[in-house]
PDB file of N, CA, C and O in Angstrom:
ATOM      1  N   MET A   1       0.855  -1.183  -0.004  1.00  0.00           N
ATOM      2  CA  MET A   1      -0.003  -0.002  -0.006  1.00  0.00           C
ATOM      3  C   MET A   1       0.897   1.231  -0.014  1.00  0.00           C
ATOM      4  O   MET A   1       1.963   1.223   0.601  1.00  0.00           O
ATOM      5  N   VAL A   2       0.484   2.264  -0.690  1.00  0.00           N
ATOM      6  CA  VAL A   2       1.194   3.535  -0.674  1.00  0.00           C
ATOM      7  C   VAL A   2       0.992   4.127   0.711  1.00  0.00           C
ATOM      8  O   VAL A   2      -0.145   4.422   1.079  1.00  0.00           O
ATOM      9  N   SER A   3       2.046   4.312   1.490  1.00  0.00           N
ATOM     10  CA  SER A   3       1.902   4.816   2.846  1.00  0.00           C
ATOM     11  C   SER A   3       2.316   6.271   2.986  1.00  0.00           C
ATOM     12  O   SER A   3       1.992   6.911   3.986  1.00  0.00           O
ATOM     13  N   ALA A   4       3.030   6.806   1.993  1.00  0.00           N
ATOM     14  CA  ALA A   4       3.410   8.238   2.026  1.00  0.00           C
ATOM     15  C   ALA A   4       3.554   8.677   0.597  1.00  0.00           C
ATOM     16  O   ALA A   4       3.985   7.904  -0.259  1.00  0.00           O
ATOM     17  N   SER A   5       3.194   9.918   0.333  1.00  0.00           N
ATOM     18  CA  SER A   5       3.298  10.429  -1.005  1.00  0.00           C
ATOM     19  C   SER A   5       3.462  11.943  -0.992  1.00  0.00           C
ATOM     20  O   SER A   5       3.114  12.629  -0.032  1.00  0.00           O
ATOM     21  N   HIS A   6       4.010  12.433  -2.107  1.00  0.00           N
ATOM     22  CA  HIS A   6       4.144  13.881  -2.297  1.00  0.00           C
ATOM     23  C   HIS A   6       3.988  14.139  -3.785  1.00  0.00           C
ATOM     24  O   HIS A   6       4.684  13.538  -4.603  1.00  0.00           O
ATOM     25  N   GLY A   7       3.065  15.044  -4.137  1.00  0.00           N
ATOM     26  CA  GLY A   7       2.881  15.415  -5.499  1.00  0.00           C
ATOM     27  C   GLY A   7       1.952  14.537  -6.318  1.00  0.00           C
ATOM     28  O   GLY A   7       1.823  14.746  -7.525  1.00  0.00           O
ATOM     29  N   LEU A   8       1.301  13.559  -5.698  1.00  0.00           N
ATOM     30  CA  LEU A   8       0.337  12.721  -6.452  1.00  0.00           C
ATOM     31  C   LEU A   8      -0.913  13.545  -6.780  1.00  0.00           C
ATOM     32  O   LEU A   8      -1.314  14.432  -6.026  1.00  0.00           O
ATOM     33  N   VAL A   9      -1.500  13.228  -7.903  1.00  0.00           N
ATOM     34  CA  VAL A   9      -2.644  13.950  -8.402  1.00  0.00           C
ATOM     35  C   VAL A   9      -3.959  13.283  -8.031  1.00  0.00           C
ATOM     36  O   VAL A   9      -4.902  13.953  -7.609  1.00  0.00           O
ATOM     37  N   THR A  10      -4.026  11.959  -8.186  1.00  0.00           N
ATOM     38  CA  THR A  10      -5.279  11.246  -8.008  1.00  0.00           C
ATOM     39  C   THR A  10      -5.390  10.575  -6.648  1.00  0.00           C
ATOM     40  O   THR A  10      -4.412  10.002  -6.168  1.00  0.00           O
ATOM     41  N   PRO A  11      -6.563  10.632  -6.013  1.00  0.00           N
ATOM     42  CA  PRO A  11      -6.743   9.941  -4.730  1.00  0.00           C
ATOM     43  C   PRO A  11      -6.586   8.425  -4.864  1.00  0.00           C
ATOM     44  O   PRO A  11      -6.142   7.776  -3.917  1.00  0.00           O
ATOM     45  N   LEU A  12      -6.935   7.855  -5.999  1.00  0.00           N
ATOM     46  CA  LEU A  12      -6.849   6.422  -6.212  1.00  0.00           C
ATOM     47  C   LEU A  12      -5.421   5.932  -5.996  1.00  0.00           C
ATOM     48  O   LEU A  12      -5.218   4.893  -5.367  1.00  0.00           O
ATOM     49  N   PHE A  13      -4.445   6.648  -6.497  1.00  0.00           N
ATOM     50  CA  PHE A  13      -3.035   6.226  -6.381  1.00  0.00           C
ATOM     51  C   PHE A  13      -2.579   6.217  -4.943  1.00  0.00           C
ATOM     52  O   PHE A  13      -1.699   5.434  -4.587  1.00  0.00           O
ATOM     53  N   ARG A  14      -3.142   7.054  -4.113  1.00  0.00           N
ATOM     54  CA  ARG A  14      -2.727   7.128  -2.699  1.00  0.00           C
ATOM     55  C   ARG A  14      -3.142   5.903  -1.883  1.00  0.00           C
ATOM     56  O   ARG A  14      -2.557   5.624  -0.837  1.00  0.00           O
ATOM     57  N   THR A  15      -4.154   5.171  -2.362  1.00  0.00           N
ATOM     58  CA  THR A  15      -4.651   4.007  -1.632  1.00  0.00           C
ATOM     59  C   THR A  15      -4.305   2.693  -2.313  1.00  0.00           C
ATOM     60  O   THR A  15      -4.791   1.638  -1.903  1.00  0.00           O
ATOM     61  N   LEU A  16      -3.490   2.740  -3.325  1.00  0.00           N
ATOM     62  CA  LEU A  16      -3.184   1.590  -4.164  1.00  0.00           C
ATOM     63  C   LEU A  16      -2.325   0.592  -3.402  1.00  0.00           C
ATOM     64  O   LEU A  16      -1.371   0.974  -2.724  1.00  0.00           O
ATOM     65  N   ARG A  17      -2.663  -0.675  -3.513  1.00  0.00           N
ATOM     66  CA  ARG A  17      -1.811  -1.757  -2.982  1.00  0.00           C
ATOM     67  C   ARG A  17      -0.944  -2.266  -4.142  1.00  0.00           C
ATOM     68  O   ARG A  17      -1.446  -2.564  -5.226  1.00  0.00           O
ATOM     69  N   LEU A  18       0.343  -2.357  -3.893  1.00  0.00           N
ATOM     70  CA  LEU A  18       1.267  -2.803  -4.927  1.00  0.00           C
ATOM     71  C   LEU A  18       1.721  -4.233  -4.611  1.00  0.00           C
ATOM     72  O   LEU A  18       2.590  -4.419  -3.759  1.00  0.00           O
ATOM     73  N   PRO A  19       1.158  -5.242  -5.273  1.00  0.00           N
ATOM     74  CA  PRO A  19       1.558  -6.626  -5.022  1.00  0.00           C
ATOM     75  C   PRO A  19       3.015  -6.837  -5.438  1.00  0.00           C
ATOM     76  O   PRO A  19       3.518  -6.172  -6.344  1.00  0.00           O
ATOM     77  N   HIS A  20       3.692  -7.787  -4.750  1.00  0.00           N
ATOM     78  CA  HIS A  20       5.052  -8.139  -5.128  1.00  0.00           C
ATOM     79  C   HIS A  20       5.109  -8.630  -6.550  1.00  0.00           C
ATOM     80  O   HIS A  20       4.256  -9.393  -7.003  1.00  0.00           O
ATOM     81  N   ARG A  21       6.110  -8.186  -7.232  1.00  0.00           N
ATOM     82  CA  ARG A  21       6.413  -8.562  -8.622  1.00  0.00           C
ATOM     83  C   ARG A  21       5.388  -8.013  -9.640  1.00  0.00           C
ATOM     84  O   ARG A  21       5.450  -8.376 -10.815  1.00  0.00           O
ATOM     85  N   ILE A  22       4.470  -7.167  -9.223  1.00  0.00           N
ATOM     86  CA  ILE A  22       3.525  -6.529 -10.160  1.00  0.00           C
ATOM     87  C   ILE A  22       3.904  -5.056 -10.248  1.00  0.00           C
ATOM     88  O   ILE A  22       4.021  -4.375  -9.229  1.00  0.00           O
ATOM     89  N   GLY A  23       4.093  -4.573 -11.467  1.00  0.00           N
ATOM     90  CA  GLY A  23       4.489  -3.206 -11.676  1.00  0.00           C
ATOM     91  C   GLY A  23       5.956  -2.980 -11.342  1.00  0.00           C
ATOM     92  O   GLY A  23       6.611  -3.870 -10.800  1.00  0.00           O
ATOM     93  N   LEU A  24       6.465  -1.833 -11.649  1.00  0.00           N
ATOM     94  CA  LEU A  24       7.878  -1.540 -11.384  1.00  0.00           C
ATOM     95  C   LEU A  24       8.162  -1.543  -9.908  1.00  0.00           C
ATOM     96  O   LEU A  24       9.171  -2.101  -9.479  1.00  0.00           O
ATOM     97  N   GLY A  25       7.297  -0.932  -9.109  1.00  0.00           N
ATOM     98  CA  GLY A  25       7.521  -0.903  -7.654  1.00  0.00           C
ATOM     99  C   GLY A  25       7.471  -2.290  -7.022  1.00  0.00           C
ATOM    100  O   GLY A  25       8.256  -2.585  -6.120  1.00  0.00           O
ATOM    101  N   GLY A  26       6.563  -3.141  -7.481  1.00  0.00           N
ATOM    102  CA  GLY A  26       6.482  -4.486  -6.995  1.00  0.00           C
ATOM    103  C   GLY A  26       7.691  -5.300  -7.340  1.00  0.00           C
ATOM    104  O   GLY A  26       8.140  -6.112  -6.531  1.00  0.00           O
ATOM    105  N   LEU A  27       8.250  -5.102  -8.554  1.00  0.00           N
ATOM    106  CA  LEU A  27       9.470  -5.791  -8.943  1.00  0.00           C
ATOM    107  C   LEU A  27      10.642  -5.327  -8.075  1.00  0.00           C
ATOM    108  O   LEU A  27      11.436  -6.151  -7.621  1.00  0.00           O
ATOM    109  N   VAL A  28      10.755  -4.052  -7.845  1.00  0.00           N
ATOM    110  CA  VAL A  28      11.826  -3.511  -7.012  1.00  0.00           C
ATOM    111  C   VAL A  28      11.732  -4.034  -5.581  1.00  0.00           C
ATOM    112  O   VAL A  28      12.738  -4.422  -4.987  1.00  0.00           O
ATOM    113  N   ALA A  29      10.517  -4.040  -5.034  1.00  0.00           N
ATOM    114  CA  ALA A  29      10.322  -4.515  -3.667  1.00  0.00           C
ATOM    115  C   ALA A  29      10.650  -6.011  -3.556  1.00  0.00           C
ATOM    116  O   ALA A  29      11.137  -6.461  -2.519  1.00  0.00           O
ATOM    117  N   SER A  30      10.389  -6.765  -4.601  1.00  0.00           N
ATOM    118  CA  SER A  30      10.651  -8.207  -4.588  1.00  0.00           C
ATOM    119  C   SER A  30      12.130  -8.539  -4.751  1.00  0.00           C
ATOM    120  O   SER A  30      12.674  -9.395  -4.053  1.00  0.00           O
ATOM    121  N   ASP A  31      12.779  -7.825  -5.708  1.00  0.00           N
ATOM    122  CA  ASP A  31      14.182  -8.138  -6.039  1.00  0.00           C
ATOM    123  C   ASP A  31      15.185  -7.361  -5.252  1.00  0.00           C
ATOM    124  O   ASP A  31      16.343  -7.769  -5.162  1.00  0.00           O
ATOM    125  N   GLY A  32      14.774  -6.217  -4.658  1.00  0.00           N
ATOM    126  CA  GLY A  32      15.703  -5.384  -3.932  1.00  0.00           C
ATOM    127  C   GLY A  32      16.710  -4.662  -4.787  1.00  0.00           C
ATOM    128  O   GLY A  32      17.800  -4.330  -4.322  1.00  0.00           O
ATOM    129  N   VAL A  33      16.351  -4.409  -6.061  1.00  0.00           N
ATOM    130  CA  VAL A  33      17.276  -3.742  -6.994  1.00  0.00           C
ATOM    131  C   VAL A  33      16.545  -2.561  -7.628  1.00  0.00           C
ATOM    132  O   VAL A  33      15.410  -2.692  -8.088  1.00  0.00           O
ATOM    133  N   ALA A  34      17.205  -1.416  -7.646  1.00  0.00           N
ATOM    134  CA  ALA A  34      16.617  -0.229  -8.261  1.00  0.00           C
ATOM    135  C   ALA A  34      16.374  -0.471  -9.756  1.00  0.00           C
ATOM    136  O   ALA A  34      17.154  -1.149 -10.425  1.00  0.00           O
ATOM    137  N   GLN A  35      15.282   0.096 -10.260  1.00  0.00           N
ATOM    138  CA  GLN A  35      14.920  -0.048 -11.666  1.00  0.00           C
ATOM    139  C   GLN A  35      14.317   1.260 -12.157  1.00  0.00           C
ATOM    140  O   GLN A  35      13.866   2.089 -11.367  1.00  0.00           O
ATOM    141  N   SER A  36      14.320   1.431 -13.487  1.00  0.00           N
ATOM    142  CA  SER A  36      13.611   2.587 -14.069  1.00  0.00           C
ATOM    143  C   SER A  36      13.065   2.193 -15.429  1.00  0.00           C
ATOM    144  O   SER A  36      13.491   1.208 -16.033  1.00  0.00           O
ATOM    145  N   THR A  37      12.106   2.991 -15.898  1.00  0.00           N
ATOM    146  CA  THR A  37      11.555   2.797 -17.219  1.00  0.00           C
ATOM    147  C   THR A  37      11.234   4.176 -17.806  1.00  0.00           C
ATOM    148  O   THR A  37      10.789   5.074 -17.091  1.00  0.00           O
ATOM    149  N   GLU A  38      11.460   4.330 -19.090  1.00  0.00           N
ATOM    150  CA  GLU A  38      11.117   5.588 -19.771  1.00  0.00           C
ATOM    151  C   GLU A  38       9.660   5.579 -20.200  1.00  0.00           C
ATOM    152  O   GLU A  38       9.080   6.645 -20.408  1.00  0.00           O
ATOM    153  N   ASP A  39       9.048   4.399 -20.339  1.00  0.00           N
ATOM    154  CA  ASP A  39       7.665   4.309 -20.809  1.00  0.00           C
ATOM    155  C   ASP A  39       6.995   3.139 -20.107  1.00  0.00           C
ATOM    156  O   ASP A  39       7.029   2.006 -20.589  1.00  0.00           O
ATOM    157  N   TYR A  40       6.385   3.427 -18.961  1.00  0.00           N
ATOM    158  CA  TYR A  40       5.799   2.410 -18.106  1.00  0.00           C
ATOM    159  C   TYR A  40       4.798   1.537 -18.873  1.00  0.00           C
ATOM    160  O   TYR A  40       4.846   0.312 -18.766  1.00  0.00           O
ATOM    161  N   ALA A  41       3.914   2.138 -19.625  1.00  0.00           N
ATOM    162  CA  ALA A  41       2.834   1.417 -20.295  1.00  0.00           C
ATOM    163  C   ALA A  41       3.376   0.359 -21.299  1.00  0.00           C
ATOM    164  O   ALA A  41       2.783  -0.706 -21.471  1.00  0.00           O
ATOM    165  N   ARG A  42       4.483   0.676 -21.935  1.00  0.00           N
ATOM    166  CA  ARG A  42       5.031  -0.213 -22.960  1.00  0.00           C
ATOM    167  C   ARG A  42       6.143  -1.124 -22.471  1.00  0.00           C
ATOM    168  O   ARG A  42       6.631  -1.962 -23.230  1.00  0.00           O
ATOM    169  N   ASP A  43       6.546  -0.978 -21.240  1.00  0.00           N
ATOM    170  CA  ASP A  43       7.676  -1.776 -20.727  1.00  0.00           C
ATOM    171  C   ASP A  43       7.230  -3.191 -20.391  1.00  0.00           C
ATOM    172  O   ASP A  43       6.308  -3.405 -19.604  1.00  0.00           O
ATOM    173  N   ALA A  44       7.911  -4.149 -21.009  1.00  0.00           N
ATOM    174  CA  ALA A  44       7.550  -5.559 -20.804  1.00  0.00           C
ATOM    175  C   ALA A  44       8.489  -6.237 -19.839  1.00  0.00           C
ATOM    176  O   ALA A  44       8.416  -7.458 -19.694  1.00  0.00           O
ATOM    177  N   THR A  45       9.374  -5.512 -19.167  1.00  0.00           N
ATOM    178  CA  THR A  45      10.324  -6.147 -18.241  1.00  0.00           C
ATOM    179  C   THR A  45       9.745  -6.441 -16.870  1.00  0.00           C
ATOM    180  O   THR A  45      10.402  -7.064 -16.036  1.00  0.00           O
ATOM    181  N   PHE A  46       8.507  -5.993 -16.631  1.00  0.00           N
ATOM    182  CA  PHE A  46       7.823  -6.310 -15.379  1.00  0.00           C
ATOM    183  C   PHE A  46       6.382  -6.634 -15.687  1.00  0.00           C
ATOM    184  O   PHE A  46       5.877  -6.267 -16.748  1.00  0.00           O
ATOM    185  N   ARG A  47       5.706  -7.322 -14.770  1.00  0.00           N
ATOM    186  CA  ARG A  47       4.319  -7.709 -14.951  1.00  0.00           C
ATOM    187  C   ARG A  47       3.401  -6.512 -14.730  1.00  0.00           C
ATOM    188  O   ARG A  47       3.638  -5.689 -13.845  1.00  0.00           O
ATOM    189  N   HIS A  48       2.370  -6.426 -15.527  1.00  0.00           N
ATOM    190  CA  HIS A  48       1.384  -5.342 -15.436  1.00  0.00           C
ATOM    191  C   HIS A  48       0.097  -5.913 -14.843  1.00  0.00           C
ATOM    192  O   HIS A  48      -0.148  -7.118 -14.890  1.00  0.00           O
ATOM    193  N   SER A  49      -0.722  -5.012 -14.281  1.00  0.00           N
ATOM    194  CA  SER A  49      -2.078  -5.399 -13.901  1.00  0.00           C
ATOM    195  C   SER A  49      -2.995  -4.271 -14.371  1.00  0.00           C
ATOM    196  O   SER A  49      -2.590  -3.109 -14.394  1.00  0.00           O
ATOM    197  N   PRO A  50      -4.223  -4.610 -14.745  1.00  0.00           N
ATOM    198  CA  PRO A  50      -5.131  -3.591 -15.241  1.00  0.00           C
ATOM    199  C   PRO A  50      -5.373  -2.456 -14.225  1.00  0.00           C
ATOM    200  O   PRO A  50      -5.419  -1.288 -14.610  1.00  0.00           O
ATOM    201  N   ALA A  51      -5.523  -2.783 -12.963  1.00  0.00           N
ATOM    202  CA  ALA A  51      -5.771  -1.740 -11.946  1.00  0.00           C
ATOM    203  C   ALA A  51      -4.564  -0.803 -11.785  1.00  0.00           C
ATOM    204  O   ALA A  51      -4.712   0.419 -11.743  1.00  0.00           O
ATOM    205  N   LEU A  52      -3.384  -1.392 -11.696  1.00  0.00           N
ATOM    206  CA  LEU A  52      -2.197  -0.585 -11.546  1.00  0.00           C
ATOM    207  C   LEU A  52      -1.934   0.269 -12.804  1.00  0.00           C
ATOM    208  O   LEU A  52      -1.630   1.458 -12.706  1.00  0.00           O
ATOM    209  N   ASP A  53      -2.055  -0.341 -13.946  1.00  0.00           N
ATOM    210  CA  ASP A  53      -1.866   0.395 -15.201  1.00  0.00           C
ATOM    211  C   ASP A  53      -2.876   1.542 -15.330  1.00  0.00           C
ATOM    212  O   ASP A  53      -2.524   2.626 -15.796  1.00  0.00           O
ATOM    213  N   HIS A  54      -4.089   1.315 -14.933  1.00  0.00           N
ATOM    214  CA  HIS A  54      -5.101   2.387 -14.944  1.00  0.00           C
ATOM    215  C   HIS A  54      -4.666   3.515 -14.029  1.00  0.00           C
ATOM    216  O   HIS A  54      -4.744   4.682 -14.411  1.00  0.00           O
ATOM    217  N   SER A  55      -4.213   3.192 -12.836  1.00  0.00           N
ATOM    218  CA  SER A  55      -3.763   4.224 -11.874  1.00  0.00           C
ATOM    219  C   SER A  55      -2.585   5.014 -12.418  1.00  0.00           C
ATOM    220  O   SER A  55      -2.535   6.235 -12.265  1.00  0.00           O
ATOM    221  N   VAL A  56      -1.652   4.345 -13.042  1.00  0.00           N
ATOM    222  CA  VAL A  56      -0.481   5.014 -13.648  1.00  0.00           C
ATOM    223  C   VAL A  56      -0.923   5.971 -14.746  1.00  0.00           C
ATOM    224  O   VAL A  56      -0.414   7.089 -14.832  1.00  0.00           O
ATOM    225  N   ARG A  57      -1.876   5.541 -15.596  1.00  0.00           N
ATOM    226  CA  ARG A  57      -2.380   6.426 -16.651  1.00  0.00           C
ATOM    227  C   ARG A  57      -3.097   7.652 -16.046  1.00  0.00           C
ATOM    228  O   ARG A  57      -2.875   8.789 -16.463  1.00  0.00           O
ATOM    229  N   GLU A  58      -3.968   7.382 -15.044  1.00  0.00           N
ATOM    230  CA  GLU A  58      -4.706   8.480 -14.424  1.00  0.00           C
ATOM    231  C   GLU A  58      -3.766   9.507 -13.764  1.00  0.00           C
ATOM    232  O   GLU A  58      -4.031  10.709 -13.752  1.00  0.00           O
ATOM    233  N   GLU A  59      -2.689   8.993 -13.231  1.00  0.00           N
ATOM    234  CA  GLU A  59      -1.693   9.860 -12.563  1.00  0.00           C
ATOM    235  C   GLU A  59      -0.859  10.624 -13.587  1.00  0.00           C
ATOM    236  O   GLU A  59      -0.178  11.588 -13.237  1.00  0.00           O
ATOM    237  N   GLY A  60      -0.908  10.201 -14.846  1.00  0.00           N
ATOM    238  CA  GLY A  60      -0.125  10.863 -15.887  1.00  0.00           C
ATOM    239  C   GLY A  60       1.336  10.502 -15.874  1.00  0.00           C
ATOM    240  O   GLY A  60       2.186  11.287 -16.294  1.00  0.00           O
ATOM    241  N   LEU A  61       1.636   9.281 -15.378  1.00  0.00           N
ATOM    242  CA  LEU A  61       3.033   8.857 -15.276  1.00  0.00           C
ATOM    243  C   LEU A  61       3.457   8.180 -16.586  1.00  0.00           C
ATOM    244  O   LEU A  61       2.672   7.476 -17.222  1.00  0.00           O
ATOM    245  N   ARG A  62       4.669   8.403 -16.957  1.00  0.00           N
ATOM    246  CA  ARG A  62       5.265   7.702 -18.098  1.00  0.00           C
ATOM    247  C   ARG A  62       6.618   7.109 -17.664  1.00  0.00           C
ATOM    248  O   ARG A  62       6.755   5.892 -17.536  1.00  0.00           O
ATOM    249  N   GLY A  63       7.591   7.962 -17.446  1.00  0.00           N
ATOM    250  CA  GLY A  63       8.879   7.517 -16.941  1.00  0.00           C
ATOM    251  C   GLY A  63       8.838   7.425 -15.409  1.00  0.00           C
ATOM    252  O   GLY A  63       8.374   8.345 -14.735  1.00  0.00           O
ATOM    253  N   ILE A  64       9.319   6.325 -14.885  1.00  0.00           N
ATOM    254  CA  ILE A  64       9.321   6.109 -13.435  1.00  0.00           C
ATOM    255  C   ILE A  64      10.627   5.441 -13.030  1.00  0.00           C
ATOM    256  O   ILE A  64      11.139   4.573 -13.736  1.00  0.00           O
ATOM    257  N   ALA A  65      11.164   5.859 -11.876  1.00  0.00           N
ATOM    258  CA  ALA A  65      12.313   5.213 -11.269  1.00  0.00           C
ATOM    259  C   ALA A  65      11.906   4.764  -9.878  1.00  0.00           C
ATOM    260  O   ALA A  65      11.148   5.461  -9.203  1.00  0.00           O
ATOM    261  N   ALA A  66      12.392   3.618  -9.438  1.00  0.00           N
ATOM    262  CA  ALA A  66      12.080   3.126  -8.112  1.00  0.00           C
ATOM    263  C   ALA A  66      13.326   2.475  -7.497  1.00  0.00           C
ATOM    264  O   ALA A  66      14.160   1.893  -8.190  1.00  0.00           O
ATOM    265  N   ALA A  67      13.413   2.599  -6.188  1.00  0.00           N
ATOM    266  CA  ALA A  67      14.522   2.012  -5.426  1.00  0.00           C
ATOM    267  C   ALA A  67      13.962   1.276  -4.226  1.00  0.00           C
ATOM    268  O   ALA A  67      12.921   1.659  -3.692  1.00  0.00           O
ATOM    269  N   PRO A  68      14.640   0.224  -3.797  1.00  0.00           N
ATOM    270  CA  PRO A  68      14.163  -0.512  -2.623  1.00  0.00           C
ATOM    271  C   PRO A  68      14.309   0.313  -1.355  1.00  0.00           C
ATOM    272  O   PRO A  68      15.246   1.098  -1.213  1.00  0.00           O
ATOM    273  N   VAL A  69      13.363   0.122  -0.430  1.00  0.00           N
ATOM    274  CA  VAL A  69      13.463   0.716   0.910  1.00  0.00           C
ATOM    275  C   VAL A  69      13.899  -0.407   1.821  1.00  0.00           C
ATOM    276  O   VAL A  69      13.199  -1.408   1.971  1.00  0.00           O
ATOM    277  N   VAL A  70      15.073  -0.234   2.437  1.00  0.00           N
ATOM    278  CA  VAL A  70      15.682  -1.281   3.227  1.00  0.00           C
ATOM    279  C   VAL A  70      15.773  -0.844   4.680  1.00  0.00           C
ATOM    280  O   VAL A  70      16.280   0.239   4.974  1.00  0.00           O
ATOM    281  N   VAL A  71      15.283  -1.683   5.595  1.00  0.00           N
ATOM    282  CA  VAL A  71      15.381  -1.433   7.047  1.00  0.00           C
ATOM    283  C   VAL A  71      15.918  -2.667   7.709  1.00  0.00           C
ATOM    284  O   VAL A  71      15.372  -3.757   7.536  1.00  0.00           O
ATOM    285  N   GLY A  72      16.984  -2.513   8.467  1.00  0.00           N
ATOM    286  CA  GLY A  72      17.593  -3.653   9.154  1.00  0.00           C
ATOM    287  C   GLY A  72      18.006  -4.784   8.224  1.00  0.00           C
ATOM    288  O   GLY A  72      17.934  -5.960   8.581  1.00  0.00           O
ATOM    289  N   GLY A  73      18.442  -4.407   7.022  1.00  0.00           N
ATOM    290  CA  GLY A  73      18.872  -5.406   6.039  1.00  0.00           C
ATOM    291  C   GLY A  73      17.758  -6.120   5.287  1.00  0.00           C
ATOM    292  O   GLY A  73      18.007  -7.043   4.512  1.00  0.00           O
ATOM    293  N   HIS A  74      16.496  -5.670   5.533  1.00  0.00           N
ATOM    294  CA  HIS A  74      15.354  -6.296   4.845  1.00  0.00           C
ATOM    295  C   HIS A  74      14.643  -5.270   3.998  1.00  0.00           C
ATOM    296  O   HIS A  74      14.424  -4.139   4.433  1.00  0.00           O
ATOM    297  N   VAL A  75      14.276  -5.665   2.768  1.00  0.00           N
ATOM    298  CA  VAL A  75      13.511  -4.795   1.907  1.00  0.00           C
ATOM    299  C   VAL A  75      12.077  -4.768   2.411  1.00  0.00           C
ATOM    300  O   VAL A  75      11.428  -5.807   2.530  1.00  0.00           O
ATOM    301  N   ILE A  76      11.590  -3.562   2.706  1.00  0.00           N
ATOM    302  CA  ILE A  76      10.202  -3.436   3.211  1.00  0.00           C
ATOM    303  C   ILE A  76       9.265  -2.773   2.203  1.00  0.00           C
ATOM    304  O   ILE A  76       8.071  -2.626   2.465  1.00  0.00           O
ATOM    305  N   GLY A  77       9.807  -2.375   1.054  1.00  0.00           N
ATOM    306  CA  GLY A  77       8.968  -1.734   0.049  1.00  0.00           C
ATOM    307  C   GLY A  77       9.840  -1.066  -0.996  1.00  0.00           C
ATOM    308  O   GLY A  77      11.020  -1.385  -1.142  1.00  0.00           O
ATOM    309  N   ALA A  78       9.239  -0.136  -1.717  1.00  0.00           N
ATOM    310  CA  ALA A  78       9.924   0.566  -2.777  1.00  0.00           C
ATOM    311  C   ALA A  78       9.523   2.042  -2.733  1.00  0.00           C
ATOM    312  O   ALA A  78       8.386   2.381  -2.402  1.00  0.00           O
ATOM    313  N   ALA A  79      10.466   2.898  -3.067  1.00  0.00           N
ATOM    314  CA  ALA A  79      10.182   4.316  -3.188  1.00  0.00           C
ATOM    315  C   ALA A  79      10.382   4.673  -4.673  1.00  0.00           C
ATOM    316  O   ALA A  79      11.361   4.277  -5.305  1.00  0.00           O
ATOM    317  N   GLY A  80       9.432   5.422  -5.189  1.00  0.00           N
ATOM    318  CA  GLY A  80       9.470   5.754  -6.599  1.00  0.00           C
ATOM    319  C   GLY A  80       9.274   7.230  -6.868  1.00  0.00           C
ATOM    320  O   GLY A  80       8.801   7.980  -6.015  1.00  0.00           O
ATOM    321  N   ARG A  81       9.643   7.627  -8.063  1.00  0.00           N
ATOM    322  CA  ARG A  81       9.423   9.005  -8.483  1.00  0.00           C
ATOM    323  C   ARG A  81       9.211   9.037  -9.991  1.00  0.00           C
ATOM    324  O   ARG A  81       9.700   8.178 -10.725  1.00  0.00           O
ATOM    325  N   ARG A  82       8.480  10.037 -10.429  1.00  0.00           N
ATOM    326  CA  ARG A  82       8.292  10.188 -11.869  1.00  0.00           C
ATOM    327  C   ARG A  82       9.570  10.745 -12.455  1.00  0.00           C
ATOM    328  O   ARG A  82      10.324  11.442 -11.775  1.00  0.00           O
ATOM    329  N   CYS A  83       9.813  10.438 -13.712  1.00  0.00           N
ATOM    330  CA  CYS A  83      10.975  10.908 -14.427  1.00  0.00           C
ATOM    331  C   CYS A  83      10.520  11.784 -15.583  1.00  0.00           C
ATOM    332  O   CYS A  83       9.445  11.562 -16.140  1.00  0.00           O
ATOM    333  N   PRO A  84      11.320  12.770 -15.948  1.00  0.00           N
ATOM    334  CA  PRO A  84      10.949  13.611 -17.104  1.00  0.00           C
ATOM    335  C   PRO A  84      10.910  12.784 -18.371  1.00  0.00           C
ATOM    336  O   PRO A  84      11.556  11.739 -18.448  1.00  0.00           O
ATOM    337  N   PRO A  85      10.163  13.234 -19.365  1.00  0.00           N
ATOM    338  CA  PRO A  85      10.122  12.509 -20.634  1.00  0.00           C
ATOM    339  C   PRO A  85      11.480  12.490 -21.305  1.00  0.00           C
ATOM    340  O   PRO A  85      12.283  13.396 -21.084  1.00  0.00           O
ATOM    341  N   PRO A  86      11.761  11.473 -22.127  1.00  0.00           N
ATOM    342  CA  PRO A  86      13.030  11.423 -22.826  1.00  0.00           C
ATOM    343  C   PRO A  86      13.203  12.639 -23.723  1.00  0.00           C
ATOM    344  O   PRO A  86      12.237  13.143 -24.295  1.00  0.00           O
ATOM    345  N   ARG A  87      14.416  13.097 -23.838  1.00  0.00           N
ATOM    346  CA  ARG A  87      14.703  14.239 -24.702  1.00  0.00           C
ATOM    347  C   ARG A  87      14.780  13.798 -26.156  1.00  0.00           C
ATOM    348  O   ARG A  87      15.233  12.695 -26.460  1.00  0.00           O
ATOM    349  N   GLY A  88      14.336  14.666 -27.041  1.00  0.00           N
ATOM    350  CA  GLY A  88      14.454  14.374 -28.461  1.00  0.00           C
ATOM    351  C   GLY A  88      15.826  14.732 -28.969  1.00  0.00           C
ATOM    352  O   GLY A  88      16.650  15.254 -28.218  1.00  0.00           O
ATOM    353  N   GLY A  89      16.083  14.464 -30.220  1.00  0.00           N
ATOM    354  CA  GLY A  89      17.396  14.861 -30.791  1.00  0.00           C
ATOM    355  C   GLY A  89      18.390  13.720 -30.720  1.00  0.00           C
ATOM    356  O   GLY A  89      18.036  12.555 -30.535  1.00  0.00           O
ATOM    357  N   THR A  90      19.649  14.103 -30.874  1.00  0.00           N
ATOM    358  CA  THR A  90      20.716  13.099 -30.926  1.00  0.00           C
ATOM    359  C   THR A  90      21.391  12.975 -29.593  1.00  0.00           C
ATOM    360  O   THR A  90      21.207  13.809 -28.706  1.00  0.00           O
ATOM    361  N   ASP A  91      22.168  11.940 -29.453  1.00  0.00           N
ATOM    362  CA  ASP A  91      22.851  11.676 -28.211  1.00  0.00           C
ATOM    363  C   ASP A  91      24.160  12.443 -28.062  1.00  0.00           C
ATOM    364  O   ASP A  91      24.824  12.316 -27.033  1.00  0.00           O
ATOM    365  N   GLY A  92      24.536  13.210 -29.027  1.00  0.00           N
ATOM    366  CA  GLY A  92      25.845  13.782 -28.872  1.00  0.00           C
ATOM    367  C   GLY A  92      25.903  15.194 -29.140  1.00  0.00           C
ATOM    368  O   GLY A  92      26.971  15.798 -29.040  1.00  0.00           O
TER     369      GLY A  92
END
């Protein structure tokens, strides 16, 4: 469950339960490894759920980064933040 937030737009996202291994945050909480995606909706590296995907769309999220929250050597959840959209143009 989302237990703390800052800057969220929709009330639905504040009460969302994030199952282990579902969504980017669930993957991070399960594996204990930070992850990011430039396009949440199209990313196939983690499992999606209709309810979570709906919440992400409603919140207007696209790029997301998440890191494990560790207490006493144990992962107790994940902390995430939205990322700015990818820049256009060339890499150099």
